PyMOL Python script that loads the backbone (N, CA, C, O; Angstrom):
from pymol import cmd

cmd.read_pdbstr("""\
ATOM      1  N   MET A   1     230.384 165.357 129.577  1.00  0.00           N
ATOM      2  CA  MET A   1     230.074 164.849 128.257  1.00  0.00           C
ATOM      3  C   MET A   1     229.985 163.324 128.269  1.00  0.00           C
ATOM      4  O   MET A   1     229.126 162.744 127.605  1.00  0.00           O
ATOM      5  N   HIS A   2     230.873 162.678 129.023  1.00  0.00           N
ATOM      6  CA  HIS A   2     230.843 161.224 129.061  1.00  0.00           C
ATOM      7  C   HIS A   2     229.572 160.697 129.723  1.00  0.00           C
ATOM      8  O   HIS A   2     229.106 159.607 129.393  1.00  0.00           O
ATOM      9  N   ARG A   3     229.013 161.465 130.652  1.00  0.00           N
ATOM     10  CA  ARG A   3     227.763 161.051 131.287  1.00  0.00           C
ATOM     11  C   ARG A   3     226.648 160.945 130.252  1.00  0.00           C
ATOM     12  O   ARG A   3     225.852 160.007 130.280  1.00  0.00           O
ATOM     13  N   ILE A   4     226.596 161.908 129.344  1.00  0.00           N
ATOM     14  CA  ILE A   4     225.578 161.890 128.288  1.00  0.00           C
ATOM     15  C   ILE A   4     225.807 160.710 127.358  1.00  0.00           C
ATOM     16  O   ILE A   4     224.861 160.018 126.980  1.00  0.00           O
ATOM     17  N   LEU A   5     227.067 160.478 126.989  1.00  0.00           N
ATOM     18  CA  LEU A   5     227.367 159.355 126.107  1.00  0.00           C
ATOM     19  C   LEU A   5     227.039 158.024 126.772  1.00  0.00           C
ATOM     20  O   LEU A   5     226.591 157.095 126.100  1.00  0.00           O
ATOM     21  N   ARG A   6     227.255 157.916 128.082  1.00  0.00           N
ATOM     22  CA  ARG A   6     226.894 156.683 128.780  1.00  0.00           C
ATOM     23  C   ARG A   6     225.395 156.445 128.728  1.00  0.00           C
ATOM     24  O   ARG A   6     224.946 155.306 128.602  1.00  0.00           O
ATOM     25  N   LYS A   7     224.611 157.530 128.826  1.00  0.00           N
ATOM     26  CA  LYS A   7     223.153 157.408 128.713  1.00  0.00           C
ATOM     27  C   LYS A   7     222.764 156.941 127.313  1.00  0.00           C
ATOM     28  O   LYS A   7     221.902 156.075 127.160  1.00  0.00           O
ATOM     29  N   ILE A   8     223.395 157.511 126.303  1.00  0.00           N
ATOM     30  CA  ILE A   8     223.055 157.190 124.921  1.00  0.00           C
ATOM     31  C   ILE A   8     223.392 155.742 124.588  1.00  0.00           C
ATOM     32  O   ILE A   8     222.559 155.018 124.042  1.00  0.00           O
ATOM     33  N   PHE A   9     224.599 155.323 124.911  1.00  0.00           N
ATOM     34  CA  PHE A   9     225.056 153.991 124.530  1.00  0.00           C
ATOM     35  C   PHE A   9     224.634 152.912 125.513  1.00  0.00           C
ATOM     36  O   PHE A   9     224.630 151.732 125.163  1.00  0.00           O
ATOM     37  N   GLY A  10     224.280 153.289 126.734  1.00  0.00           N
ATOM     38  CA  GLY A  10     223.790 152.326 127.708  1.00  0.00           C
ATOM     39  C   GLY A  10     224.885 151.469 128.321  1.00  0.00           C
ATOM     40  O   GLY A  10     226.059 151.600 127.973  1.00  0.00           O
ATOM     41  N   PRO A  11     224.491 150.586 129.241  1.00  0.00           N
ATOM     42  CA  PRO A  11     225.472 149.746 129.928  1.00  0.00           C
ATOM     43  C   PRO A  11     225.921 148.584 129.046  1.00  0.00           C
ATOM     44  O   PRO A  11     225.354 148.333 127.982  1.00  0.00           O
ATOM     45  N   VAL A  12     226.948 147.887 129.512  1.00  0.00           N
ATOM     46  CA  VAL A  12     227.470 146.730 128.809  1.00  0.00           C
ATOM     47  C   VAL A  12     227.420 145.538 129.766  1.00  0.00           C
ATOM     48  O   VAL A  12     227.611 145.685 130.973  1.00  0.00           O
ATOM     49  N   GLN A  13     227.161 144.368 129.209  1.00  0.00           N
ATOM     50  CA  GLN A  13     227.040 143.171 130.029  1.00  0.00           C
ATOM     51  C   GLN A  13     228.378 142.422 130.055  1.00  0.00           C
ATOM     52  O   GLN A  13     228.985 142.168 129.014  1.00  0.00           O
ATOM     53  N   ASN A  14     228.820 142.077 131.267  1.00  0.00           N
ATOM     54  CA  ASN A  14     230.060 141.313 131.438  1.00  0.00           C
ATOM     55  C   ASN A  14     229.837 139.852 131.076  1.00  0.00           C
ATOM     56  O   ASN A  14     228.711 139.420 130.829  1.00  0.00           O
ATOM     57  N   GLU A  15     230.932 139.100 131.051  1.00  0.00           N
ATOM     58  CA  GLU A  15     230.845 137.670 130.739  1.00  0.00           C
ATOM     59  C   GLU A  15     230.039 136.907 131.794  1.00  0.00           C
ATOM     60  O   GLU A  15     229.380 135.916 131.480  1.00  0.00           O
ATOM     61  N   ASP A  16     230.096 137.374 133.048  1.00  0.00           N
ATOM     62  CA  ASP A  16     229.369 136.682 134.116  1.00  0.00           C
ATOM     63  C   ASP A  16     227.895 137.071 134.186  1.00  0.00           C
ATOM     64  O   ASP A  16     227.173 136.579 135.053  1.00  0.00           O
ATOM     65  N   GLY A  17     227.441 137.937 133.296  1.00  0.00           N
ATOM     66  CA  GLY A  17     226.033 138.321 133.242  1.00  0.00           C
ATOM     67  C   GLY A  17     225.712 139.606 134.003  1.00  0.00           C
ATOM     68  O   GLY A  17     224.585 140.096 133.935  1.00  0.00           O
ATOM     69  N   SER A  18     226.685 140.157 134.724  1.00  0.00           N
ATOM     70  CA  SER A  18     226.438 141.407 135.446  1.00  0.00           C
ATOM     71  C   SER A  18     226.576 142.594 134.491  1.00  0.00           C
ATOM     72  O   SER A  18     227.232 142.510 133.453  1.00  0.00           O
ATOM     73  N   TRP A  19     225.937 143.704 134.878  1.00  0.00           N
ATOM     74  CA  TRP A  19     225.961 144.903 134.043  1.00  0.00           C
ATOM     75  C   TRP A  19     226.879 145.946 134.663  1.00  0.00           C
ATOM     76  O   TRP A  19     227.003 146.020 135.885  1.00  0.00           O
ATOM     77  N   ARG A  20     227.525 146.755 133.819  1.00  0.00           N
ATOM     78  CA  ARG A  20     228.374 147.838 134.278  1.00  0.00           C
ATOM     79  C   ARG A  20     228.282 148.993 133.283  1.00  0.00           C
ATOM     80  O   ARG A  20     227.881 148.818 132.132  1.00  0.00           O
ATOM     81  N   ILE A  21     228.666 150.178 133.760  1.00  0.00           N
ATOM     82  CA  ILE A  21     228.688 151.325 132.844  1.00  0.00           C
ATOM     83  C   ILE A  21     229.936 151.243 131.967  1.00  0.00           C
ATOM     84  O   ILE A  21     230.926 150.605 132.325  1.00  0.00           O
ATOM     85  N   ARG A  22     229.865 151.893 130.829  1.00  0.00           N
ATOM     86  CA  ARG A  22     231.007 151.878 129.914  1.00  0.00           C
ATOM     87  C   ARG A  22     232.105 152.798 130.429  1.00  0.00           C
ATOM     88  O   ARG A  22     231.830 153.836 131.031  1.00  0.00           O
ATOM     89  N   MET A  23     233.326 152.413 130.191  1.00  0.00           N
ATOM     90  CA  MET A  23     234.472 153.226 130.600  1.00  0.00           C
ATOM     91  C   MET A  23     234.786 154.252 129.512  1.00  0.00           C
ATOM     92  O   MET A  23     234.349 154.118 128.369  1.00  0.00           O
ATOM     93  N   ASN A  24     235.551 155.276 129.888  1.00  0.00           N
ATOM     94  CA  ASN A  24     235.842 156.372 128.967  1.00  0.00           C
ATOM     95  C   ASN A  24     236.485 155.885 127.673  1.00  0.00           C
ATOM     96  O   ASN A  24     236.122 156.353 126.594  1.00  0.00           O
ATOM     97  N   TYR A  25     237.420 154.968 127.760  1.00  0.00           N
ATOM     98  CA  TYR A  25     238.087 154.505 126.541  1.00  0.00           C
ATOM     99  C   TYR A  25     237.098 153.766 125.631  1.00  0.00           C
ATOM    100  O   TYR A  25     237.228 153.825 124.408  1.00  0.00           O
ATOM    101  N   GLU A  26     236.112 153.069 126.215  1.00  0.00           N
ATOM    102  CA  GLU A  26     235.097 152.391 125.402  1.00  0.00           C
ATOM    103  C   GLU A  26     234.214 153.405 124.689  1.00  0.00           C
ATOM    104  O   GLU A  26     233.854 153.217 123.526  1.00  0.00           O
ATOM    105  N   LEU A  27     233.863 154.489 125.396  1.00  0.00           N
ATOM    106  CA  LEU A  27     233.046 155.531 124.777  1.00  0.00           C
ATOM    107  C   LEU A  27     233.814 156.208 123.645  1.00  0.00           C
ATOM    108  O   LEU A  27     233.251 156.494 122.588  1.00  0.00           O
ATOM    109  N   ASN A  28     235.104 156.462 123.872  1.00  0.00           N
ATOM    110  CA  ASN A  28     235.914 157.088 122.826  1.00  0.00           C
ATOM    111  C   ASN A  28     236.021 156.200 121.591  1.00  0.00           C
ATOM    112  O   ASN A  28     236.029 156.703 120.467  1.00  0.00           O
ATOM    113  N   GLU A  29     236.105 154.890 121.786  1.00  0.00           N
ATOM    114  CA  GLU A  29     236.132 153.966 120.648  1.00  0.00           C
ATOM    115  C   GLU A  29     234.812 153.997 119.884  1.00  0.00           C
ATOM    116  O   GLU A  29     234.800 153.935 118.655  1.00  0.00           O
ATOM    117  N   LEU A  30     233.695 154.094 120.619  1.00  0.00           N
ATOM    118  CA  LEU A  30     232.385 154.102 119.969  1.00  0.00           C
ATOM    119  C   LEU A  30     232.156 155.350 119.126  1.00  0.00           C
ATOM    120  O   LEU A  30     231.568 155.270 118.048  1.00  0.00           O
ATOM    121  N   ILE A  31     232.610 156.484 119.600  1.00  0.00           N
ATOM    122  CA  ILE A  31     232.388 157.723 118.843  1.00  0.00           C
ATOM    123  C   ILE A  31     233.535 158.022 117.890  1.00  0.00           C
ATOM    124  O   ILE A  31     233.487 158.999 117.142  1.00  0.00           O
ATOM    125  N   GLY A  32     234.566 157.185 117.916  1.00  0.00           N
ATOM    126  CA  GLY A  32     235.688 157.380 117.000  1.00  0.00           C
ATOM    127  C   GLY A  32     236.508 158.609 117.321  1.00  0.00           C
ATOM    128  O   GLY A  32     237.067 159.235 116.420  1.00  0.00           O
ATOM    129  N   ASN A  33     236.587 158.964 118.596  1.00  0.00           N
ATOM    130  CA  ASN A  33     237.332 160.140 119.055  1.00  0.00           C
ATOM    131  C   ASN A  33     236.906 161.417 118.342  1.00  0.00           C
ATOM    132  O   ASN A  33     237.722 162.315 118.137  1.00  0.00           O
ATOM    133  N   ALA A  34     235.623 161.503 117.962  1.00  0.00           N
ATOM    134  CA  ALA A  34     235.097 162.699 117.307  1.00  0.00           C
ATOM    135  C   ALA A  34     234.915 163.812 118.337  1.00  0.00           C
ATOM    136  O   ALA A  34     234.710 163.547 119.522  1.00  0.00           O
ATOM    137  N   ASP A  35     234.992 165.053 117.875  1.00  0.00           N
ATOM    138  CA  ASP A  35     234.753 166.206 118.740  1.00  0.00           C
ATOM    139  C   ASP A  35     233.236 166.401 118.823  1.00  0.00           C
ATOM    140  O   ASP A  35     232.614 166.870 117.869  1.00  0.00           O
ATOM    141  N   ILE A  36     232.651 166.042 119.957  1.00  0.00           N
ATOM    142  CA  ILE A  36     231.201 166.051 120.115  1.00  0.00           C
ATOM    143  C   ILE A  36     230.646 167.468 120.014  1.00  0.00           C
ATOM    144  O   ILE A  36     229.618 167.679 119.370  1.00  0.00           O
ATOM    145  N   VAL A  37     231.299 168.430 120.631  1.00  0.00           N
ATOM    146  CA  VAL A  37     230.803 169.812 120.618  1.00  0.00           C
ATOM    147  C   VAL A  37     230.761 170.333 119.181  1.00  0.00           C
ATOM    148  O   VAL A  37     229.788 170.972 118.781  1.00  0.00           O
ATOM    149  N   ARG A  38     231.794 170.066 118.420  1.00  0.00           N
ATOM    150  CA  ARG A  38     231.821 170.510 117.023  1.00  0.00           C
ATOM    151  C   ARG A  38     230.711 169.819 116.219  1.00  0.00           C
ATOM    152  O   ARG A  38     230.064 170.446 115.381  1.00  0.00           O
ATOM    153  N   PHE A  39     230.500 168.538 116.479  1.00  0.00           N
ATOM    154  CA  PHE A  39     229.450 167.806 115.776  1.00  0.00           C
ATOM    155  C   PHE A  39     228.076 168.401 116.080  1.00  0.00           C
ATOM    156  O   PHE A  39     227.263 168.582 115.173  1.00  0.00           O
ATOM    157  N   ILE A  40     227.815 168.703 117.349  1.00  0.00           N
ATOM    158  CA  ILE A  40     226.515 169.267 117.737  1.00  0.00           C
ATOM    159  C   ILE A  40     226.321 170.634 117.097  1.00  0.00           C
ATOM    160  O   ILE A  40     225.240 170.923 116.583  1.00  0.00           O
ATOM    161  N   LYS A  41     227.344 171.477 117.117  1.00  0.00           N
ATOM    162  CA  LYS A  41     227.243 172.797 116.492  1.00  0.00           C
ATOM    163  C   LYS A  41     226.998 172.686 114.995  1.00  0.00           C
ATOM    164  O   LYS A  41     226.224 173.457 114.426  1.00  0.00           O
ATOM    165  N   CYS A  42     227.656 171.730 114.364  1.00  0.00           N
ATOM    166  CA  CYS A  42     227.470 171.510 112.931  1.00  0.00           C
ATOM    167  C   CYS A  42     226.037 171.100 112.623  1.00  0.00           C
ATOM    168  O   CYS A  42     225.444 171.577 111.656  1.00  0.00           O
ATOM    169  N   ARG A  43     225.480 170.214 113.447  1.00  0.00           N
ATOM    170  CA  ARG A  43     224.103 169.756 113.238  1.00  0.00           C
ATOM    171  C   ARG A  43     223.110 170.893 113.475  1.00  0.00           C
ATOM    172  O   ARG A  43     222.096 170.976 112.782  1.00  0.00           O
ATOM    173  N   ARG A  44     223.388 171.769 114.443  1.00  0.00           N
ATOM    174  CA  ARG A  44     222.502 172.915 114.691  1.00  0.00           C
ATOM    175  C   ARG A  44     222.494 173.861 113.509  1.00  0.00           C
ATOM    176  O   ARG A  44     221.440 174.372 113.129  1.00  0.00           O
ATOM    177  N   ILE A  45     223.654 174.099 112.924  1.00  0.00           N
ATOM    178  CA  ILE A  45     223.727 174.978 111.757  1.00  0.00           C
ATOM    179  C   ILE A  45     222.996 174.345 110.574  1.00  0.00           C
ATOM    180  O   ILE A  45     222.312 175.036 109.819  1.00  0.00           O
ATOM    181  N   ALA A  46     223.141 173.036 110.417  1.00  0.00           N
ATOM    182  CA  ALA A  46     222.433 172.345 109.335  1.00  0.00           C
ATOM    183  C   ALA A  46     220.920 172.444 109.547  1.00  0.00           C
ATOM    184  O   ALA A  46     220.172 172.632 108.588  1.00  0.00           O
ATOM    185  N   TRP A  47     220.468 172.319 110.794  1.00  0.00           N
ATOM    186  CA  TRP A  47     219.039 172.419 111.091  1.00  0.00           C
ATOM    187  C   TRP A  47     218.542 173.833 110.805  1.00  0.00           C
ATOM    188  O   TRP A  47     217.448 174.013 110.271  1.00  0.00           O
ATOM    189  N   LEU A  48     219.344 174.837 111.161  1.00  0.00           N
ATOM    190  CA  LEU A  48     218.964 176.219 110.886  1.00  0.00           C
ATOM    191  C   LEU A  48     218.802 176.439 109.380  1.00  0.00           C
ATOM    192  O   LEU A  48     217.855 177.098 108.951  1.00  0.00           O
ATOM    193  N   GLY A  49     219.704 175.901 108.589  1.00  0.00           N
ATOM    194  CA  GLY A  49     219.567 176.016 107.136  1.00  0.00           C
ATOM    195  C   GLY A  49     218.296 175.356 106.635  1.00  0.00           C
ATOM    196  O   GLY A  49     217.645 175.869 105.725  1.00  0.00           O
ATOM    197  N   HIS A  50     217.940 174.225 107.221  1.00  0.00           N
ATOM    198  CA  HIS A  50     216.703 173.540 106.858  1.00  0.00           C
ATOM    199  C   HIS A  50     215.494 174.408 107.193  1.00  0.00           C
ATOM    200  O   HIS A  50     214.587 174.552 106.373  1.00  0.00           O
ATOM    201  N   VAL A  51     215.475 174.984 108.390  1.00  0.00           N
ATOM    202  CA  VAL A  51     214.343 175.806 108.813  1.00  0.00           C
ATOM    203  C   VAL A  51     214.240 177.058 107.949  1.00  0.00           C
ATOM    204  O   VAL A  51     213.135 177.509 107.646  1.00  0.00           O
ATOM    205  N   MET A  52     215.367 177.620 107.552  1.00  0.00           N
ATOM    206  CA  MET A  52     215.329 178.818 106.721  1.00  0.00           C
ATOM    207  C   MET A  52     214.720 178.532 105.339  1.00  0.00           C
ATOM    208  O   MET A  52     214.161 179.432 104.713  1.00  0.00           O
ATOM    209  N   ARG A  53     214.825 177.305 104.871  1.00  0.00           N
ATOM    210  CA  ARG A  53     214.308 176.962 103.543  1.00  0.00           C
ATOM    211  C   ARG A  53     212.841 176.540 103.541  1.00  0.00           C
ATOM    212  O   ARG A  53     212.223 176.512 102.477  1.00  0.00           O
ATOM    213  N   ILE A  54     212.265 176.211 104.698  1.00  0.00           N
ATOM    214  CA  ILE A  54     210.889 175.716 104.695  1.00  0.00           C
ATOM    215  C   ILE A  54     209.895 176.869 104.555  1.00  0.00           C
ATOM    216  O   ILE A  54     210.264 178.039 104.650  1.00  0.00           O
ATOM    217  N   ASP A  55     208.636 176.518 104.329  1.00  0.00           N
ATOM    218  CA  ASP A  55     207.567 177.478 104.101  1.00  0.00           C
ATOM    219  C   ASP A  55     207.362 178.374 105.324  1.00  0.00           C
ATOM    220  O   ASP A  55     207.504 177.923 106.461  1.00  0.00           O
ATOM    221  N   ASP A  56     207.024 179.658 105.083  1.00  0.00           N
ATOM    222  CA  ASP A  56     206.841 180.626 106.167  1.00  0.00           C
ATOM    223  C   ASP A  56     205.672 180.300 107.088  1.00  0.00           C
ATOM    224  O   ASP A  56     205.629 180.788 108.216  1.00  0.00           O
ATOM    225  N   LYS A  57     204.733 179.491 106.635  1.00  0.00           N
ATOM    226  CA  LYS A  57     203.560 179.173 107.454  1.00  0.00           C
ATOM    227  C   LYS A  57     203.815 178.042 108.440  1.00  0.00           C
ATOM    228  O   LYS A  57     202.997 177.820 109.333  1.00  0.00           O
ATOM    229  N   ARG A  58     204.919 177.324 108.306  1.00  0.00           N
ATOM    230  CA  ARG A  58     205.209 176.204 109.209  1.00  0.00           C
ATOM    231  C   ARG A  58     205.693 176.714 110.558  1.00  0.00           C
ATOM    232  O   ARG A  58     206.340 177.757 110.652  1.00  0.00           O
ATOM    233  N   THR A  59     205.367 175.957 111.597  1.00  0.00           N
ATOM    234  CA  THR A  59     205.639 176.378 112.969  1.00  0.00           C
ATOM    235  C   THR A  59     207.113 176.648 113.263  1.00  0.00           C
ATOM    236  O   THR A  59     207.405 177.684 113.861  1.00  0.00           O
ATOM    237  N   PRO A  60     208.060 175.791 112.885  1.00  0.00           N
ATOM    238  CA  PRO A  60     209.460 176.105 113.210  1.00  0.00           C
ATOM    239  C   PRO A  60     209.928 177.431 112.611  1.00  0.00           C
ATOM    240  O   PRO A  60     210.679 178.167 113.251  1.00  0.00           O
ATOM    241  N   LYS A  61     209.502 177.734 111.419  1.00  0.00           N
ATOM    242  CA  LYS A  61     209.889 178.996 110.774  1.00  0.00           C
ATOM    243  C   LYS A  61     209.248 180.174 111.486  1.00  0.00           C
ATOM    244  O   LYS A  61     209.888 181.210 111.665  1.00  0.00           O
ATOM    245  N   ARG A  62     207.987 180.032 111.897  1.00  0.00           N
ATOM    246  CA  ARG A  62     207.303 181.108 112.611  1.00  0.00           C
ATOM    247  C   ARG A  62     207.955 181.369 113.963  1.00  0.00           C
ATOM    248  O   ARG A  62     208.074 182.519 114.384  1.00  0.00           O
ATOM    249  N   ILE A  63     208.374 180.316 114.640  1.00  0.00           N
ATOM    250  CA  ILE A  63     209.041 180.480 115.935  1.00  0.00           C
ATOM    251  C   ILE A  63     210.394 181.156 115.741  1.00  0.00           C
ATOM    252  O   ILE A  63     210.779 182.010 116.540  1.00  0.00           O
ATOM    253  N   LEU A  64     211.115 180.786 114.693  1.00  0.00           N
ATOM    254  CA  LEU A  64     212.420 181.383 114.428  1.00  0.00           C
ATOM    255  C   LEU A  64     212.289 182.882 114.137  1.00  0.00           C
ATOM    256  O   LEU A  64     213.149 183.666 114.540  1.00  0.00           O
ATOM    257  N   GLN A  65     211.224 183.283 113.444  1.00  0.00           N
ATOM    258  CA  GLN A  65     211.047 184.678 113.067  1.00  0.00           C
ATOM    259  C   GLN A  65     210.296 185.487 114.114  1.00  0.00           C
ATOM    260  O   GLN A  65     210.129 186.694 113.935  1.00  0.00           O
ATOM    261  N   TRP A  66     209.835 184.868 115.204  1.00  0.00           N
ATOM    262  CA  TRP A  66     209.034 185.536 116.218  1.00  0.00           C
ATOM    263  C   TRP A  66     209.851 186.573 116.971  1.00  0.00           C
ATOM    264  O   TRP A  66     210.988 186.320 117.370  1.00  0.00           O
ATOM    265  N   LYS A  67     209.259 187.735 117.158  1.00  0.00           N
ATOM    266  CA  LYS A  67     209.884 188.800 117.936  1.00  0.00           C
ATOM    267  C   LYS A  67     208.994 189.060 119.154  1.00  0.00           C
ATOM    268  O   LYS A  67     207.848 189.478 118.992  1.00  0.00           O
ATOM    269  N   PRO A  68     209.496 188.821 120.365  1.00  0.00           N
ATOM    270  CA  PRO A  68     208.677 189.051 121.551  1.00  0.00           C
ATOM    271  C   PRO A  68     208.357 190.531 121.726  1.00  0.00           C
ATOM    272  O   PRO A  68     209.138 191.400 121.339  1.00  0.00           O
ATOM    273  N   ILE A  69     207.205 190.802 122.312  1.00  0.00           N
ATOM    274  CA  ILE A  69     206.772 192.171 122.552  1.00  0.00           C
ATOM    275  C   ILE A  69     207.186 192.561 123.961  1.00  0.00           C
ATOM    276  O   ILE A  69     207.028 191.775 124.895  1.00  0.00           O
ATOM    277  N   GLY A  70     207.710 193.756 124.119  1.00  0.00           N
ATOM    278  CA  GLY A  70     208.108 194.240 125.436  1.00  0.00           C
ATOM    279  C   GLY A  70     209.499 193.774 125.807  1.00  0.00           C
ATOM    280  O   GLY A  70     210.238 193.243 124.979  1.00  0.00           O
ATOM    281  N   THR A  71     209.844 193.982 127.078  1.00  0.00           N
ATOM    282  CA  THR A  71     211.159 193.596 127.563  1.00  0.00           C
ATOM    283  C   THR A  71     211.013 192.727 128.798  1.00  0.00           C
ATOM    284  O   THR A  71     209.995 192.773 129.489  1.00  0.00           O
ATOM    285  N   SER A  72     212.013 191.953 129.059  1.00  0.00           N
ATOM    286  CA  SER A  72     211.994 191.142 130.270  1.00  0.00           C
ATOM    287  C   SER A  72     212.642 191.923 131.400  1.00  0.00           C
ATOM    288  O   SER A  72     213.431 192.839 131.167  1.00  0.00           O
ATOM    289  N   ILE A  73     212.303 191.555 132.609  1.00  0.00           N
ATOM    290  CA  ILE A  73     212.841 192.221 133.781  1.00  0.00           C
ATOM    291  C   ILE A  73     214.294 191.792 133.956  1.00  0.00           C
ATOM    292  O   ILE A  73     214.604 190.601 133.924  1.00  0.00           O
ATOM    293  N   LYS A  74     215.159 192.743 134.137  1.00  0.00           N
ATOM    294  CA  LYS A  74     216.582 192.459 134.287  1.00  0.00           C
ATOM    295  C   LYS A  74     216.903 192.159 135.748  1.00  0.00           C
ATOM    296  O   LYS A  74     216.239 192.653 136.659  1.00  0.00           O
ATOM    297  N   GLY A  75     217.915 191.355 135.949  1.00  0.00           N
ATOM    298  CA  GLY A  75     218.399 191.100 137.294  1.00  0.00           C
ATOM    299  C   GLY A  75     217.745 189.922 137.975  1.00  0.00           C
ATOM    300  O   GLY A  75     216.991 189.164 137.364  1.00  0.00           O
ATOM    301  N   ARG A  76     218.043 189.784 139.229  1.00  0.00           N
ATOM    302  CA  ARG A  76     217.556 188.677 140.036  1.00  0.00           C
ATOM    303  C   ARG A  76     216.089 188.890 140.391  1.00  0.00           C
ATOM    304  O   ARG A  76     215.673 190.019 140.655  1.00  0.00           O
ATOM    305  N   PRO A  77     215.299 187.810 140.400  1.00  0.00           N
ATOM    306  CA  PRO A  77     213.890 187.959 140.773  1.00  0.00           C
ATOM    307  C   PRO A  77     213.754 188.431 142.224  1.00  0.00           C
ATOM    308  O   PRO A  77     214.599 188.135 143.069  1.00  0.00           O
ATOM    309  N   LYS A  78     212.680 189.166 142.493  1.00  0.00           N
ATOM    310  CA  LYS A  78     212.416 189.642 143.841  1.00  0.00           C
ATOM    311  C   LYS A  78     212.173 188.446 144.752  1.00  0.00           C
ATOM    312  O   LYS A  78     211.604 187.441 144.327  1.00  0.00           O
ATOM    313  N   LYS A  79     212.601 188.553 145.992  1.00  0.00           N
ATOM    314  CA  LYS A  79     212.397 187.490 146.947  1.00  0.00           C
ATOM    315  C   LYS A  79     210.945 187.495 147.394  1.00  0.00           C
ATOM    316  O   LYS A  79     210.418 188.532 147.796  1.00  0.00           O
ATOM    317  N   GLU A  80     210.299 186.338 147.324  1.00  0.00           N
ATOM    318  CA  GLU A  80     208.897 186.240 147.727  1.00  0.00           C
ATOM    319  C   GLU A  80     208.795 186.270 149.246  1.00  0.00           C
ATOM    320  O   GLU A  80     209.597 185.657 149.950  1.00  0.00           O
ATOM    321  N   MET A  81     207.802 186.989 149.731  1.00  0.00           N
ATOM    322  CA  MET A  81     207.577 187.037 151.164  1.00  0.00           C
ATOM    323  C   MET A  81     206.643 185.908 151.542  1.00  0.00           C
ATOM    324  O   MET A  81     205.600 185.720 150.915  1.00  0.00           O
ATOM    325  N   ASP A  82     207.006 185.173 152.545  1.00  0.00           N
ATOM    326  CA  ASP A  82     206.178 184.085 153.027  1.00  0.00           C
ATOM    327  C   ASP A  82     205.298 184.640 154.130  1.00  0.00           C
ATOM    328  O   ASP A  82     205.795 185.051 155.178  1.00  0.00           O
ATOM    329  N   CYS A  83     203.987 184.654 153.898  1.00  0.00           N
ATOM    330  CA  CYS A  83     203.048 185.241 154.858  1.00  0.00           C
ATOM    331  C   CYS A  83     202.730 184.283 156.011  1.00  0.00           C
ATOM    332  O   CYS A  83     202.129 184.692 157.004  1.00  0.00           O
ATOM    333  N   ARG A  84     203.118 183.048 155.889  1.00  0.00           N
ATOM    334  CA  ARG A  84     202.852 182.090 156.974  1.00  0.00           C
ATOM    335  C   ARG A  84     203.850 182.301 158.091  1.00  0.00           C
ATOM    336  O   ARG A  84     205.038 182.493 157.831  1.00  0.00           O
ATOM    337  N   HIS A  85     203.396 182.270 159.315  1.00  0.00           N
ATOM    338  CA  HIS A  85     204.289 182.447 160.479  1.00  0.00           C
ATOM    339  C   HIS A  85     204.353 181.215 161.304  1.00  0.00           C
ATOM    340  O   HIS A  85     205.052 181.185 162.317  1.00  0.00           O
TER     341      HIS A  85
END
""", "prot")
cmd.dss("prot")
cmd.show_as("cartoon", "prot")
cmd.util.cbc("prot")
cmd.orient("prot")
């Protein structure tokens, strides 16, 4: 999780002008010790509510209501044979 937060917030510049990655305690200060997983789940549920309210002709709603035809193959894919010798 901290790797993702480091990407989002980016590096920090030292007094001597060199750059370094942020440390865990700095990342925790930036996010206010919030539970990131709970925040993401909350935002997904909010987005789902938004999609449920939009018009049926819009693409996100159509994708949400889409039912695939047929079934997918279960298990591990077959090993491909290499015909080159």
